[in-house]
C-alpha positions as CSV (number, residue, x, y, z in Angstrom):
1,M,-4.9,13.7,-16.4
2,S,-5.1,12.3,-19.4
3,I,-7.4,13.0,-22.5
4,K,-8.9,9.8,-22.0
5,T,-9.4,10.2,-18.2
6,Q,-11.0,13.7,-18.8
7,Q,-13.5,12.4,-21.3
8,N,-14.4,9.4,-18.9
9,T,-14.7,11.7,-16.1
10,Y,-16.6,14.4,-18.3
11,M,-19.0,11.6,-19.9
12,Q,-19.7,10.3,-15.9
13,T,-20.4,13.4,-14.6
14,K,-22.2,15.5,-17.3
15,K,-25.7,14.8,-15.9
16,T,-24.6,17.2,-13.0
17,I,-23.0,20.0,-15.4
18,V,-25.4,22.8,-16.6
19,P,-25.6,22.1,-20.8
20,I,-25.4,24.8,-22.9
21,L,-29.3,25.0,-24.1
22,F,-30.3,23.6,-27.3
23,T,-32.8,26.1,-28.3
24,L,-31.9,29.5,-26.7
25,A,-34.7,31.9,-26.1
26,T,-36.1,33.7,-28.8
27,F,-36.3,37.3,-29.0
28,I,-39.2,38.9,-30.9
29,I,-38.2,42.5,-31.6
30,S,-41.1,44.5,-32.9
31,S,-40.6,47.7,-34.9
32,I,-43.1,50.4,-35.7
33,S,-42.6,51.3,-39.2
34,S,-45.1,53.1,-41.9
35,N,-48.1,51.9,-39.8
36,T,-46.9,48.5,-39.9
37,L,-45.4,45.6,-37.2
38,S,-42.4,43.4,-38.6
39,L,-41.2,40.6,-36.6
40,V,-37.8,39.5,-36.4
41,Q,-36.6,36.1,-34.7
42,L,-33.0,36.3,-33.4
43,Q,-31.4,33.0,-32.1
44,A,-28.0,32.8,-30.3
45,Q,-25.2,30.6,-31.5
46,N,-24.2,28.0,-29.5
47,C,-20.8,27.6,-30.8
48,I,-18.5,28.4,-33.8
49,Y,-19.4,24.9,-35.0
50,E,-23.1,25.7,-35.2
51,V,-25.0,27.1,-38.6
52,L,-28.1,29.1,-37.6
53,D,-30.9,28.6,-40.3
54,G,-29.0,25.7,-41.7
55,A,-31.5,23.1,-41.4
56,P,-35.1,22.4,-43.5
57,M,-38.4,22.8,-42.1
58,A,-40.4,19.8,-42.2
59,V,-43.6,19.3,-44.0
60,A,-45.1,16.2,-42.9
61,K,-48.6,14.3,-43.4
62,Q,-51.0,15.4,-41.2
63,P,-51.9,15.0,-38.8
64,W,-48.8,13.8,-36.8
65,Y,-49.8,11.0,-34.8
66,F,-48.8,7.4,-34.3
67,C,-51.3,4.6,-33.0
68,T,-49.2,1.8,-31.7
69,N,-50.6,-1.6,-33.2
70,T,-52.6,0.2,-36.2
71,S,-50.0,2.4,-37.5
72,L,-46.8,2.0,-39.7
73,A,-43.6,3.9,-39.7
74,A,-44.3,5.1,-43.3
75,D,-47.4,6.9,-41.5
76,I,-45.5,9.8,-40.5
77,T,-42.7,10.2,-43.0
78,V,-41.8,13.3,-44.0
79,T,-43.1,13.8,-47.6
80,Q,-41.8,17.7,-47.6
81,T,-39.6,20.1,-47.0
82,I,-38.5,23.7,-46.6
83,P,-35.0,24.6,-47.7
84,P,-33.1,26.4,-45.1
85,S,-31.6,30.0,-46.1
86,K,-27.9,28.5,-45.8
87,N,-26.8,25.2,-47.6
88,I,-23.6,24.8,-45.4
89,T,-25.0,21.5,-43.9
90,P,-26.7,20.1,-46.7
91,D,-27.6,16.7,-45.1
92,Y,-30.2,15.8,-42.5
93,I,-31.4,13.4,-40.4
94,Y,-34.5,13.4,-37.7
95,V,-33.8,12.9,-34.0
96,V,-36.6,11.3,-32.1
97,T,-36.4,11.8,-28.4
98,K,-38.3,10.7,-25.5
99,P,-41.1,13.2,-23.6
100,S,-39.8,11.9,-20.3
101,D,-36.0,12.8,-20.1
102,K,-35.5,14.6,-23.6
103,T,-32.8,11.5,-24.0
104,I,-32.5,10.5,-27.6
105,T,-34.3,7.5,-28.5
106,G,-33.3,6.9,-32.2
107,T,-32.7,8.9,-35.7
108,T,-34.3,8.4,-39.0
109,P,-33.3,9.9,-42.8
110,N,-37.3,10.7,-43.4
111,G,-39.0,11.1,-40.5
112,A,-40.2,7.1,-40.8
113,F,-40.1,5.8,-37.3
114,D,-41.5,2.5,-36.0
115,F,-43.1,3.3,-32.6
116,N,-44.4,-0.2,-32.4
117,K,-41.0,-1.5,-31.7
118,G,-39.3,-0.1,-28.6
119,P,-37.6,-1.2,-25.9
120,G,-38.0,-5.2,-25.3
121,N,-39.6,-5.1,-28.8
122,K,-42.8,-3.5,-27.0
123,P,-44.5,-0.4,-28.4
124,Y,-43.5,3.0,-27.1
125,P,-45.2,4.4,-24.1
126,D,-48.1,6.9,-24.8
127,G,-46.8,10.6,-25.1
128,V,-45.9,13.2,-27.7
129,Y,-42.1,12.5,-29.1
130,P,-40.4,15.5,-30.1
131,L,-38.9,15.1,-34.2
132,T,-36.1,17.5,-34.6
133,V,-34.2,18.3,-37.7
134,F,-30.7,17.9,-37.3
135,A,-28.4,19.2,-40.5
136,Y,-24.7,18.8,-40.9
137,S,-22.5,17.8,-44.0
138,Q,-21.7,14.4,-44.7
139,A,-18.4,15.5,-46.6
140,G,-17.4,17.2,-43.5
141,F,-18.0,14.6,-41.6
142,N,-16.0,12.1,-43.4
143,E,-13.1,14.4,-43.5
144,M,-13.2,14.9,-39.7
145,A,-13.7,11.3,-39.6
146,N,-11.0,10.5,-41.5
147,K,-8.3,13.4,-40.4
148,F,-9.0,12.2,-36.4
149,K,-9.1,8.6,-36.8
150,G,-6.4,8.1,-34.5
151,V,-8.0,10.6,-32.1
152,F,-11.1,8.5,-31.8
153,E,-9.2,5.0,-31.8
154,S,-7.2,6.2,-28.4
155,F,-10.6,6.7,-27.2
156,G,-11.3,2.9,-28.1
157,L,-13.8,3.9,-31.1
158,D,-13.3,2.6,-34.7
159,I,-15.4,5.2,-35.9
160,S,-15.8,3.3,-39.2
161,K,-18.1,0.6,-37.3
162,L,-20.4,3.1,-36.4
163,P,-24.1,2.5,-36.9
164,E,-24.6,5.6,-38.7
165,Q,-22.0,8.1,-40.2
166,N,-23.2,11.0,-38.7
167,P,-22.2,13.3,-35.5
168,I,-25.1,12.0,-33.3
169,A,-23.9,8.4,-33.5
170,L,-20.3,9.2,-32.8
171,A,-21.6,11.5,-29.7
172,I,-23.8,8.6,-28.6
173,A,-20.6,6.1,-29.1
174,L,-18.3,8.0,-26.8
175,D,-21.0,8.7,-24.4
176,A,-20.6,6.5,-21.1
177,D,-24.0,5.9,-20.3
178,K,-25.7,6.1,-23.9
179,K,-28.1,8.2,-22.7
180,L,-27.6,11.6,-24.0
181,T,-30.1,14.8,-24.8
182,L,-29.8,17.1,-27.9
183,A,-28.6,19.7,-25.3
184,E,-25.7,17.5,-24.1
185,F,-24.7,16.5,-27.7
186,E,-24.2,20.6,-28.2
187,T,-22.0,20.7,-25.0
188,F,-19.9,17.4,-26.2
189,W,-19.6,18.9,-29.7
190,C,-19.2,22.1,-28.6
191,E,-16.6,21.8,-25.8
192,T,-15.9,18.3,-25.2
193,L,-14.7,17.0,-28.6
194,P,-12.3,19.7,-29.0
195,T,-10.8,19.1,-25.6
196,M,-10.1,15.5,-27.0
197,G,-8.0,17.0,-29.9
198,A,-10.6,16.6,-32.9
199,I,-12.1,19.4,-34.6
200,P,-15.9,19.2,-35.0
201,C,-17.6,19.5,-38.4
202,Q,-20.5,22.0,-38.6
203,Y,-23.9,21.3,-37.6
204,S,-27.5,23.0,-37.6
205,M,-30.6,22.1,-35.8
206,G,-34.0,23.2,-37.1
207,L,-37.4,23.6,-35.7
208,Y,-39.0,20.1,-34.5
209,H,-42.4,19.0,-34.9
210,E,-44.3,16.8,-32.5
211,I,-45.2,12.9,-32.8
212,T,-48.3,11.8,-30.5
213,V,-48.0,8.0,-29.4
214,T,-51.0,6.8,-28.4
215,K,-52.8,3.3,-28.2
216,D,-56.1,4.8,-28.3
217,A,-57.6,3.8,-31.7
218,A,-60.7,5.6,-31.0
219,K,-58.7,9.0,-29.9
220,C,-56.6,8.7,-33.2
221,Q,-59.7,8.6,-35.3
222,A,-61.4,11.8,-33.7
223,I,-58.4,13.8,-34.3
224,G,-58.7,12.8,-37.8
225,I,-55.8,10.5,-38.8
226,D,-57.4,10.3,-42.5
227,S,-55.9,13.8,-43.2
228,N,-58.2,13.3,-46.8
229,A,-61.3,13.7,-44.8
230,A,-62.7,16.9,-45.9
231,S,-64.1,17.7,-42.2
232,N,-60.3,17.8,-40.9
233,K,-58.7,19.5,-43.5
234,F,-56.5,22.9,-42.2
235,V,-56.5,24.9,-45.6
236,A,-55.5,28.2,-46.5
237,H,-56.9,30.4,-49.2
238,I,-55.9,33.7,-50.6
239,L,-59.0,35.7,-51.6
240,P,-59.6,39.0,-53.8
241,G,-58.7,41.9,-51.7
242,N,-55.9,40.8,-50.1
243,T,-57.6,38.5,-47.7
244,L,-56.3,35.3,-46.0
245,Q,-58.8,32.8,-45.1
246,F,-58.2,30.0,-42.9
247,T,-60.7,26.9,-42.9
248,L,-60.3,25.1,-39.7
249,P,-60.4,21.3,-39.1
250,D,-63.1,19.9,-36.7
251,A,-62.8,20.3,-32.9
252,F,-60.6,23.1,-33.3
253,N,-63.3,25.8,-32.2
254,T,-60.8,27.5,-29.9
255,A,-57.3,27.2,-31.1
256,N,-54.0,29.4,-32.1
257,I,-52.4,29.8,-35.5
258,I,-48.8,30.2,-35.5
259,I,-47.3,31.4,-39.0
260,Y,-43.4,30.6,-39.5
261,T,-41.5,31.9,-42.7
262,A,-39.9,29.3,-45.1
263,N,-36.7,29.8,-43.1
264,G,-38.8,28.3,-40.1
265,H,-38.7,31.8,-38.1
266,L,-42.1,32.8,-36.5
267,F,-44.0,35.6,-38.2
268,E,-47.2,35.8,-36.2
269,S,-49.4,34.0,-33.6
270,L,-53.4,34.3,-34.3
271,P,-56.3,33.3,-31.8
272,V,-58.9,31.9,-33.5
273,S,-62.4,30.2,-33.2
274,Y,-65.2,28.5,-35.2
275,G,-65.0,27.0,-38.7
276,T,-63.1,30.1,-40.5
277,F,-60.7,32.8,-39.8
278,S,-60.1,35.8,-42.1
279,K,-56.9,38.6,-41.9
280,S,-56.0,41.0,-44.5
281,V,-52.7,40.7,-45.9
282,S,-50.4,43.1,-48.0
283,T,-46.9,42.4,-49.6
284,Q,-45.8,45.3,-47.2
285,T,-46.5,43.8,-44.4
286,W,-46.1,40.3,-45.5
287,P,-42.9,39.4,-47.8
288,K,-43.2,37.4,-50.4
289,G,-42.5,33.8,-50.2
290,I,-44.0,30.4,-48.9
291,Y,-45.4,30.4,-45.3
292,L,-46.4,27.4,-43.0
293,A,-49.3,28.0,-40.6
294,K,-49.5,25.5,-37.7
295,I,-53.0,25.2,-35.7
296,T,-53.4,23.8,-32.6
297,N,-56.1,23.6,-30.0
298,N,-56.4,23.3,-26.5
299,N,-56.2,19.5,-26.0
300,G,-52.8,19.8,-28.1
301,Y,-53.9,18.4,-31.4
302,S,-52.4,20.1,-34.2
303,F,-52.4,20.4,-38.1
304,N,-50.0,22.4,-40.8
305,T,-50.6,23.8,-43.9
306,R,-48.6,26.1,-46.2
307,F,-49.5,29.1,-48.7
308,A,-47.7,31.5,-50.5
309,I,-48.0,35.3,-50.5
310,W,-46.7,36.8,-54.3
């Protein structure tokens, strides 16, 4: 069987193959030391081409909602990112996936995505759309594209004519039905592409944030689409006496605060209730640096904020 036949067979039957997990289980190891509890997150590497902790963390405008027919693509632009611990994959895009089948519906360089223009030029259906940070090296991708140009041409692909010059666009172009999940991308990148005769460039996937798409304008207003309104702010304060205090948004009487390190590692989960929440902190149990806190209530609405401990 030729490589081309093998690839076509794989692309036609990939839906029946159990893919490599996009996000493997996160293991939290707790250790008691000096009467403190430390949390360490371990993530397994899917293959030798994946770089762990190589993607930035998005810090977007709050909250992350898109109201069809009223919101603009720029309303969900990512304006800040927290850099990763490794700089092997310095370039990145954001990958939008569908809530229903997790297939890739588009990419964006800065998080801005127009959910008003879906298939048939109609708004996207209501739902929660993950926006995943996908990091890679543009220089590495260009080198791979030039070195293995003949390999891709043997499969009928002129890589210079891709709509975008990145690994996601390449994988979709070689996919038989043009429907690819991020898990299936990793199977393709880690397993199939090498069998075609090409050596993949490195990549990394970071934490995703969620865009809630809805046509209910009243619902959008209720969750505080105007993030500048004082009543809708989620704010962290460091008070005298090493006290970390959170001011909760409206409609967040019962919620959970998830705290991540600057590298995107889960640090602590805090159940909270009512207007403010306080917790004692120290540099013995909380390493110095920037933290990202995300609050989510029982209805799935969420806000993010950042704070620093020095």
